[in-house]
N, C-alpha and C positions, 0 to 999 in steps of 0.2 A: 927363328920364325916372327921375331920382333920389328914387325914395320912403323916404321917415325908415326907420328900421330897424323903429320899433317902430306902424309902416302899412302894415309889410309882411305878407301871409298868410300866408310862412311863420312869422313871429313870432308872430302870434296863436294860429295852431292849435298852435307848437308849447308855447305859456306854456297855455293852456287843458292841453291833453295831461298835460303836466308838472306840472299845479294838481292836477287829477283821481289822477296818478300818485303826485304825494306824498301827499296827502291816505290814499289807499288805502294805501299804504305805512307812512305811520305807526299808521291801524288798524291794519295785520297787523303790525309791531312792536310793538304795542301787545299782540294778544293775545297774540302769539310770546312775551313776557315774561312774562303773563299764567300760559299755561301752562306755561311754565318755573317759576313762580314758584311752581303747586300740584305740578309734580314734584317740584322742591327742598325742600317742604314738606312733599312721601309720603316724600321720600327720605331725610329723617330720622332716620322713624323706623323705616322699615325698614331702613335701616343698623345702625343701636342693637342693634334686635331681632336682628340676625343676627348682629350681635357679642356678643350675649345666649344664643341657641341654640347659638354655639360655645364659650360660657366655662361652660356649663350644665353638659355633666358634668365635667370639671376640679373646677368650684366647690361640685358635691354632692359628688364626692368626699371633698373638702375638709371641708367643713361633716360629713360623716358621721363621717371620723377626726378630725374638731377639730384640724386642725393650721395650726395661726397660721404655721408659715413658710411654708410653697408657698401660705398664702392669701395672704400678703403679696408674695408672689412672683407671683400672679396679678394681684394688684390693679396691682400696678406694671409686666405686661406689657399690663394692660388703657389703663391712663395712657397707651400708647405713643399712642392714636388722639388726633390733634388737636381733636377734636372734645370730650373728654372731661375734664374737671376732676374730679370726685371720682370714687374706688370706692369699695367697700366691701362686706363677709362680716361678717354676725349668723351667729350660728348661730338655734337656734330657741327660745331664752329672747332673744331681741333682744338680746344680747350682741355688743359688735363681737370679731369675728375679727380682721382687718385694716382697716384705712383709709387710703387716701393721697387727696391733693388739691393742687391747683396754682393761681397766679393764673389771671381770664379775661384774656384778649388785649386789648391797647387800639388803637383806634383811631378815627380823627376821623368813618370809615362807622359807627360800630357804632350809634348813635341808630337809625340808617333800618334798619340789619339786625334790630334788637332792636325795632322796631314793627313790622317784615312777619315775625319768625319769634320771638317774644320773648325773654326775655334768656336765660335758661336751660329746659331741660329734665330731668324726674326719672323715674327706668325703676325698678323692680324687678322680680324673677326669684323666684316661689320657687324652693327647690330639693326636687327631689320624688326619691324612687329608685323602681324600677320595681316591686320587691314591696312598697310602701306608697304607692304612687301618693295616699292621702288625707292623708299626715302629712309634713308638713314637715320638712326639716332646717332649713333657714334664708331667708335670703335675701340675693342678691346684687343692690346699688343701683349705678345710675350719676348720675352729675350731667354736662348737655351742654351745653357751651357753643353757641348756634346760630349762635354767631356764624362760625365753623371753615366753615359751610353758606352762609351769609349774603352772607360777601365774595366768597365763589366767581358767587352770584347774582348779585350785585349790577356782579360787572364782565362777565359774558354781557348785561346790561340793557345797561349802558351801552355796549356795543360791539356789540348789536340796533339800539340808535338811534342811536349815530354812520355804523353800515354803511348804516341807510337811509336817513339823510338823505344821506352820497354816494353813493348809487347814483341819487336822484332826481337831484341836478345835474349827473352822468353824463349820464342821461335826457337832460335840457333839452337838454345842450351836442350830444349826438349827435344830435336832431330837432331842433334848429335846423338842423342842416348838412345833417343829409336832407330836413328842409323845403324848405332852400333849392334845391338842387339839384335836389330830384324838381318842385318848383314854382314859387318865383320866381322862375328864370332862365329855364324856357320861355317862362313866360309873359310874360317882361322880352326876348326875343328875337323872341316877335309881337309885341308890342306895335313892338318895333322894323319890324320888317320892313312892317308894317300904315302903321307912321306915314311910311317913305321909300317906299312906294309911290304911281306917279304912275298913274289909272288909262286917262287919255288918251296916254300915253306910247306909242310903239311898238314893239313887242318884250316886249307886257308876258307876263308869268310869274305862275304860282301859289304864295303862300306856302307854304315847306317848313315840314313840321310836326316840331317837335324829334324826335330819336332816341328809340325807347322811349316815345312819347305817341299814337302812333296809333290806338288800341282805347282811350283814354280822354278826359275831358270836352275835354283840352285838343286831342285831335285834333276831337271833336266843333268846337270851336270854330273850329279853321283850315277845317274843312270849308267850314260857315255862313260864314266870311266869303270865301273863296273861292268859295263860291255866290253870293254877292249882288256880290262883285268880277265875276263871270264874268256876271251880268246886265248889271251899266252895263255892259262891255263889249261885251253881244250891243245894247245903245241904241247905241252909238256904232259898232258895226260891222253894224249894215245894210244897210247899201250896199255890204258885199264883195262879194269874185266868190265864183264858185257852189263852188270852188276851196275857197278859204276858207270855207265853208261846211262843204263833204265833212271838211274838215281837221279842222275843229271837233267835227263827226261822229263820225268816228274817234277823237278825244281822249274823248271824253265814253263811246264805247264800251268804251274801255282803260279806263277808272275801273272804269265796270262791273261788266267782264268781274275785275278788281283789288278790288276790293268783295267780288266772292262769291267769288275764290279766297281771301280773308283770313279771310271766314266758314266755308267749306268747314273749311280748317286751324282756326281756333276748333274747331268742333266736333267734331272727330276730335280737341285735347286735353283736350275734353274729356269724351267718351268712353274715352283713353287713361288721365286720372286714375281716372274712374267705374270701370274696370275694376281697377286697382289697390288702390283702398278697398275692393270688394267682397273680392280674395283677404286685403290685410289681415286684413279682419274674420273672413274663413275661416279662419285662420290664428290669430286670435287665440281664436277659439271651441275651435278644437282644442288648443290652450295648455290655457285652462281648463278644459276637460274634463278633462285626462288630472292637471291640477294638484289637481283637484275628485277625481277617483279618488285621488290619492296621499294625498289629506289624510282621505278617510272609512278608507281601507286604515290609515293609520298610527293614528288615533282610533279604529277599533276597534279593534287590536293597544295600545294602551297601555293601554286601559279594561279589557279583556277579561282581560288576565294578573294585573293584581292582583284583581279579581273571579274569576277561575279559586281563585284562590287563600284567597278567602273562603268560596264556595262548596262547592269542596272540603275544609277543614276543618271547616266546620259537618255539610258528611257525614258525615267520618269520627265527629267526634264522637258526631253522630245516632245515631251504630251501636254505640255505646259503653253499659253501664249508668245509666241516667240516670232519676231519680225523675220523676213528671207534671209536675211544674212545670216541673223544668228541661228536658224534651224540648219541652214548650210553647213557650216562650219562646227556645229554638233554633227551633223549627220555623218559630216567627214572624219569627227574625233569616235563618233560609235561605230564607223564602219573600220575603220583603224582598228581599235580593237577587237572586231570581230574578226580583221587577220590576224588579230596575235594567236586568239583564240584557234585558227585555222594550222598555225603555226605548231603550238605546241600537241596538236591533233597530228601531224608530220608524223611528230617524233614518236605517239603512241603508236598512229600507223603502220611506222615500218619497224618497228616493234611487230605487228600482230602480222605482218607479211613473213617474217623473219620465223616466226611460230606457227603458221599456216594458219590464222586466225581470220586474214580480212575476207568482210562479208561484204558485197556489192548488193544496193538497193536494183530494184527495178520497176521506177516509176518514172510518169509523164513531165515531162519537162523542155521548158522553151528553150534553147540553144545559142539564139541570139542576142537576146533579153540577158540571158545569165554571161555572155560574151561582156555587152555591152558595162554592163552593171563590174562586173571584175576592171576591164576596162577603165572603169571613170574612177573608182575606187584608185588603180593604182599610178594614175597622171599626176600624184602627188609628189610621186616620184619622179617623174620622168625631168631631164634638165632641162634648159631654160629655154637653149636652142635646141630640143628635142621634137619633134610633131609627133605623136599618138594618133594615128587614125584606127577604127575600128572597120573594116571593106565586109559587108554580111552580101552573100549572093542573095540577088531576092529570090531565086528558085530554095533555098532552104527552107526544109521543114517547120511548120509554126511547131508542131511539139517530136519530139520524141523520145525513145523509153530506155529510160536507164538509169546510174546513178550523180544528179547533179553535182554533189558534193565533191565528187570525186570526180569530176571532168570540171567544174570550177580549179580545185586543189591543180591539175595539169595548165586550165589558162594561167592561171593565176603565177605559176612557177616558170615556164616561160616568158610569161611577158616582164616578172621581175626580171627574171636573167636578164631578157635583153635592154630592158631598160637602165640597170647598173652596169654595163659594159657597152652602153652609146652614150657619146657626149656631146656629138651634133646628128642632124640630119633625118634620119625617121626611124619610126618602128610600128610598124604594118601590123593589127592582128586578122587574118584573114580566115572568116569561117565560109566553108560551101560543100555542095556533095562531093559524096565517093561512091564510087561503085559499090561497096560491103556499108555505107554510112554514109557518118562526115567525117570532114579530113578539114583541122585544126591547123593553120599555120604563122608562126610568128617569126617575122623577116626585119630584121635592123641591119643599119648600116657601122655596124661600132668595128670593135679592135678586131673582131674576126678568130678564127682559131687556125690551127697548125694541121697538116696533114697527119703527122705523127700525133698527135696531142684529139686528135678527136676521137678517137676510143676510150682514152684515158678518163675522159672528163664524166663518162657514166658509172666511171669507180666509186664506191661511197666514202666519204670525208675527201673526196680527190680534186682539185683544182688544174688547171692547165699548166701551170708552173709557181712558183714559190711566190713571184713577184706580183701575179693578179691577187692571192690571196693576201701578200700586205698592203696593196693598191685600192681594190675595192672591196676587201671583206669574202664573208658570206662562208658556209660551215661545208660547199661542195655537197651539201645534201637532196636538192631538189632536183638536178636533173636524174639522181640514181633514184628517187621515189616518183617522180615522171615516167621514169622509162615502166620503172614496174606497175603503176598503176595502168599504163596502157597495155601491158603482156595479160594483167589480171582479166580486162576487158577482150581479151583476145584480139587486140589491138598492136599495131607498133610504134614507135618514133622513131624518124628517122635524121640526119643531120648533112646540112651542105654549105659548105663555107670558105671561105677563101679568107689568109691572114690581112687585117689591114684594109679590108675589104666590106667585112662582115657577115653576116649567118645566118640561118634560114633553117627553123624547127618544126615539122609536119607530124602531126598526130593524127593516126587513121585509126577511127572509133565505128566496130560492124553496134553503131546506133539505129533500131529498127524506127522508120517513121511512126509517128502516132498518126496526124492530123499534115495534109497538105501543105503547103505557103499560101496562107491570105493572103489576096492585091490588098494593099491599103485601098482607103479612099482616094478617087482620083480628083487631081488638080487642074484646073489654069491659068494658064499667063507664059510670062515669058519673064527666065531668071537669069540673068549677066552677073558673072562671075571674075573680077579681078583676084584673077591668083597666077601662082606658079603653075605653068602646066605640071610640074614635076611634083606638085605637093600631093599631100597623100589627101588634102579636102579636095583637091583640084579633081582625081580619082574618084573621091567617093561621093562627087556632087555628078560624074557623068555616067556613076553606074546609076545611082537614086532615079534623079530627078524623071528622066526618060519613063522608068518603068512608073512612076507617079502621074503620066499625064504631060509631065510641062516643059517648055521649049526653054533646053538650056542651051547657053553661048558660052563660053570661055574666052577669054576678052583679058589684055593687058597694052591698051592702046587711050591715048586721050584722044576718049574721042566724045564729045558730049552732046552727039545726035543718040549713040546707041545708049547712053544713060536716059533719056527720056521718055526713049519710047519702050524702056523696059519695066515690068511691073514691080523685082527686087533686085535690088543689088548685093552681093555679097562679098563683104573684104576680109580680111587675115590683118590686115595691118590698120591698126585705131588711129596715127598719124596721117591717112589720108583721107579720113572718112569727114573733116570738117572740107577740104577741099571740096568734094563730092557734092555735100551740101550746098554748097556756094553755085555747085553748075547745075542742078538739079533737085527736083523735089519727090523723090521715089523713094519708095521706102528702103530702107538702108537695112543688113544684117550684116553686122562683126561676128565671126566666127575666131576664137584666139584664148592663148590659154585664160585662165581665172587672174592668175595676179597681172594681168593686161588689161583688166575691165575698165571703165569708165565709170567717173563715177556718177553718181543721180545730175548735180550741177550738167555736167558735159556732157550727159545723155539726152538730159532734157532740151538742149539745144539741137541735137541733132533727129527727133520728133518728123516723120513715124523711123522710129530707130530700136532694135533687138539687139542684144547680144548672149551669148549661147559660149560657154565653154569647151575646149575642147579635152577629150575627144568625142564632137557630138553624136548622139544617140538620133536614132531611125525616130523615135517617136518625135524627141524634142525638135527636129530638124521640120518635120512635118508640118508640126504645132506653130513654130515660128513663122514656114511660109502660110500656111492656111490665115494667119493673123494679119501675115503683109498683105495678101492675094484678098483679105475680108470675107473668105467664105468660111472663117468660121471663129468663133467668139477665143473674147481673149482669152489666152492660157491663164491664170492666174496660181500662185504657189498655194498649193494646197499643203492641210496640214497632215503628219501620219496618220494611217489608220488606228483608232486605240481599240482595245480589246471590247467586244459590245456584246460578250456570253451573259446572258440571266445568270442572275445567282438567286437560288431559296433566300427569303426574306429572311432576316433577323438573325442571319446564320452567325454562329460567334466560332473563329478559329483563337489555335493555342499555337505562337511561333515559337519554338524551339532553339534559339540561335543565338550563340556566346560572342559574334561577332560586330560590332557597333555599326560598320558601315554596312553589311549583308543585312542587319535590324532594321536599318532605315528604309532599304529598297526595297526589302519584307511588306514591311508595312505600307510603304508609301503606295508598291502594287494593290497591295488586298484592301486598301481604302480606297484606288480608286474604282476598284470592283466593289464595294458597298458591302463589303463585312466589316464586322466587329471582333477588332485583334486585342490576344493577352498575351503578355512577353512575357516570357522566364529562359534565364541565359546559361541553363546547365538543367540535365534531368532529375536532381533531388527538386530544384524547385516548381519542376514542371508536374511532377507527383501532387508535390503542394497545390498546385492551382487547379491540376483533375480535381484534388479531393473539395477544395471548396467553390469551383466555380461548371457551373453546366456549359460545357463543349462539344461543338459539334463534328471538328475533324483538327487533329496534328498534325503539326507542321514540323518534320524530328530532325534538325544538322546531328551529322553522324560522329563528327570529331569534337566534343567537347570538354572542360574539366571537369574534376570529381567526379561525374559519371556523366559517360558519353551516351549518344543516342541508340546506341543496339542496347545495354544493361535498362535506360531505362522503358524500353518498348518490351523487354522481357519481363518486367516488374509490371508494368500499365497490364498486360495481356495476360497477368498470376490474378489480377481482379474481377471477379465474372461480371460487375458492373462496366466492367471496359472491354469488353471481349470481341465486341461490335464497333468499337468504335473508330475513324478510317484513321489511320496514320501514313500520311505522306513522308518519305527520307528524303532529304535535302541535302547533298553533299556532293564535296569538289573533286573528289576521286571518278575518275572517268575508267578503270580497268573494268576487265567482262566481268570479272567474278564479281564486282563489287553491290549488284541489284543481287546476286543470289545472297548473296550475305545478306542484308536487307531484308531480305523476306524469312530465310532461317532466325530471323530475329524478334519474325512476326508484321514485321510492315507492309502494310498492303501495295504502294508502289514505290514509285524513284522518279526522282527528279532531280537530273546533274544540271549543278552550275557551270558559267553563269544560263540561266533562262531568260524566255524572252516574258511578256505578262502575257500573250496569247497561247502559251503552252500554261503558265498555271492558272487561265483561269477554265482550260478544259478543262484540267483534271479535277479540279477544286467541282468543277461541276458535275463530275460524273460523278464522283463517290460520293458530294453532298445527294443526289440523287439519289444513286444508290442506298441509302442510309431512310434518304427521307420514305424509299420506297416500304409498302405494306408489306 
């Protein structure tokens, strides 16, 4: 019965388990060391760049004042970092203001550290000033000895490998002991009991199963052995009396009852375990939902706060005197910020859609104008050799009922997708009537999509293949959201594509017609276009000009008589204009990329001359043609409309806002609207302001230090004198429950950042009028 250790099942099972664990532990330890190496390598640059950023301002001032003494103190201070072996400040001529160094640390492990991280790294930081960001005052140079970081990494790597080996050793000992008590010992006891049993002896008893093994393989072995011994006993005891048979029958019956009872207990245990798992899954799902909501609220607030300042400052600047070029550039920046806000809204919308909380508006809007505005905004991202054209069916209704924001999202997503994957050729945005409403089609000559990938790209966070994501970027969210929005409007999104030939996405939206198409003012004259007949502009002119009453002709021939007889010449090639002007005096209209515009001096030599940026809108084209044909006055750039809502005289607004940029934006808007502004940076300061000065309305930011807007509002409402003081919440949190949270705190209304001046003016007028009412 004495089995050698190396032949025992427990030893074999433990050795195999430990071998697998040791191999896995070694692989994981190596993986951990690799990850630690990558992190340590990145942390060298990150820490030194952080040190450079901290030193930027004092070094800039030193370089600006050329103060060698302060420069020496600064580089000595930088030398306190154990990794820096040389620090130097240079002026703008390259002369050294201060330079210090020290020898590198010697160690027998240095060779390994230098192999992994390099022996040294050098960093340079140009010293710039805010008022002259293009002119460097000098440079701050640092030389870093990587051994200060590499020694830490080598120590951690050695510790990781050593602990992995120790864990494997401990695991082998523990498993050996466990397997002995769980496997070897009960088997030996069963074998011993079988060897000592004599079937022919009187008073035979069944083998006893080792405790705790009734339901596993050892228990089955004992049961089978007992059955075999029982069969032998039956052969021996055939001649026993009926009493013995009855006793045997009762014993078997008890065994059956015991087995059934054990099975019922096992079933109950499994059911209890399943219920516990279901309850745990439910709890985890609730926690994940709460965490997701908190994350979305935090993300919305953190992004909207700086975005509010950006859009607010752009709006204030656009409301000041600007020339046409400045106004166009700032308008593009403002529109780009608006697109960024819409991208943030896309993410929140996807969350609402998944939660079944998406709500659609049902208001009238002009689909053609919306499409042209979106195309003009996205034209900035078009490649140089890509012609973006917005083709509107003249029979398209002037107004339809629907959600303009969601329709804009659909157009923006489809158009952005087409521009991203098209390097040359055309991208056409087409709007036309459909039997159920309107049809929006975006067609491109880009890379196309293979047949087996066309269904895959509509899955969330998925693109056609890994190479597409790497080369073109993107999250794979746009088409998923677009299809979901189409389905939410009871429409559909279809795709037709051929690899390397281009794609066409068509959205059929059942938007009810609110107002039929309005015919434009008729024009008279002959328009000659010198264009490629396959260009998008040629197709646009062929569709629109005849419907405006103009005689349109496409020509690519050098025919001077045609040029002279035409009333307007349209070209898309700036290099062609000088030759045309030398042949005739016909008014010229140039339609090209904004970056290809002629400067003022070049344009003055071509008068009468007008240039339009593509994609040209119908209104721009009609105004330019009307001016050229002298049928309407010259179109002058007009400043954007400002809020002209009347405000009650001598109203004082208390602005409670902790963010300096948002303070400037709100104060600028309120000043333009004619209000007197008092400022508080947090809730306690707002209470002090209210106690000392008369205020007609409070604009309350919700998230502030010391005392937030919710607590400040609750304390204001506790004072009887301020029970009816209007309080409007200003918050960057755009989640659905934020409005209810503000009202629960006692606020009267809610304005989400970023907001426009018109929105602020309308809200102030509404609540100040209510306050002034008897």
